[in-house]
C-alpha positions in Angstrom: -75.9 -7.0 -24.3 -72.5 -8.8 -23.0 -71.5 -9.6 -26.2 -71.9 -6.1 -27.9 -69.9 -4.2 -24.9 -67.5 -7.3 -26.0 -67.6 -7.1 -30.4 -67.3 -2.8 -29.2 -65.0 -3.5 -27.3 -62.7 -5.5 -30.1 -63.0 -3.0 -32.8 -61.6 0.1 -31.6 -58.6 -2.4 -30.0 -58.2 -3.2 -33.8 -58.5 -0.1 -35.3 -55.8 1.7 -33.1 -51.7 1.5 -33.7 -51.2 -1.4 -30.5 -53.5 -4.1 -32.7 -50.8 -5.1 -34.8 -49.7 -7.8 -31.7 -52.6 -9.7 -30.5 -53.9 -10.0 -27.7 -53.9 -13.2 -24.7 -56.7 -14.7 -24.4 -57.5 -13.7 -20.8 -61.4 -12.7 -19.8 -59.5 -9.8 -19.3 -58.7 -9.0 -22.3 -61.5 -10.0 -23.6 -63.8 -7.8 -22.5 -61.3 -4.3 -22.9 -61.4 -5.9 -26.7 -65.1 -5.8 -26.6 -65.6 -2.5 -24.8 -63.6 -1.1 -27.3 -65.3 -1.4 -30.5 -68.3 0.4 -30.6 -67.7 3.4 -32.6 -67.1 1.5 -35.7 -68.3 1.1 -38.9 -70.4 -1.8 -39.7 -68.1 -4.0 -42.3 -68.3 -7.4 -42.8 -65.0 -7.8 -41.2 -66.8 -7.1 -37.5 -69.7 -9.2 -38.9 -67.6 -11.9 -38.7 -65.7 -10.7 -35.6 -69.5 -9.7 -34.1 -70.1 -13.3 -34.6 -67.0 -15.0 -33.1 -67.2 -12.8 -30.1 -70.8 -14.0 -29.4 -70.0 -17.7 -29.6 -66.4 -17.1 -27.4 -68.4 -15.4 -24.5 -70.7 -18.2 -24.3 -67.7 -20.5 -24.7 -66.8 -18.2 -22.3 -70.1 -18.0 -19.4 -70.3 -22.9 -20.2 -66.5 -22.9 -19.0 -65.1 -23.9 -22.6 -61.8 -21.0 -22.5 -60.0 -23.2 -25.2 -63.0 -23.4 -27.4 -63.3 -19.7 -26.6 -59.7 -18.3 -27.0 -59.9 -20.5 -30.4 -63.0 -17.9 -32.3 -61.3 -14.8 -29.9 -58.3 -14.8 -31.8 -60.9 -15.6 -35.2 -62.5 -12.7 -34.0 -59.0 -10.2 -33.7 -58.1 -12.3 -37.5 -61.5 -11.1 -39.0 -61.3 -7.2 -37.4 -57.5 -7.1 -39.0 -58.8 -8.0 -42.1 -58.8 -5.5 -44.9 
């Protein structure tokens, strides 16, 4: 459930005009991104972003913030690719 919320936030964020710049890798930004991802159509980019967000969530839960940030950035790139 937590992963789905994070994924949902990310999609919605990437569709906003302010999404041109990458968000800093913080727990709060990751949660904001996930909360905004919900209402977008399923695309290969969204699927890849969801997978990366799930890995970021797992790493963050295990205290591996460097790895979590790497997955978060990959997720942002996957969603911004058209």
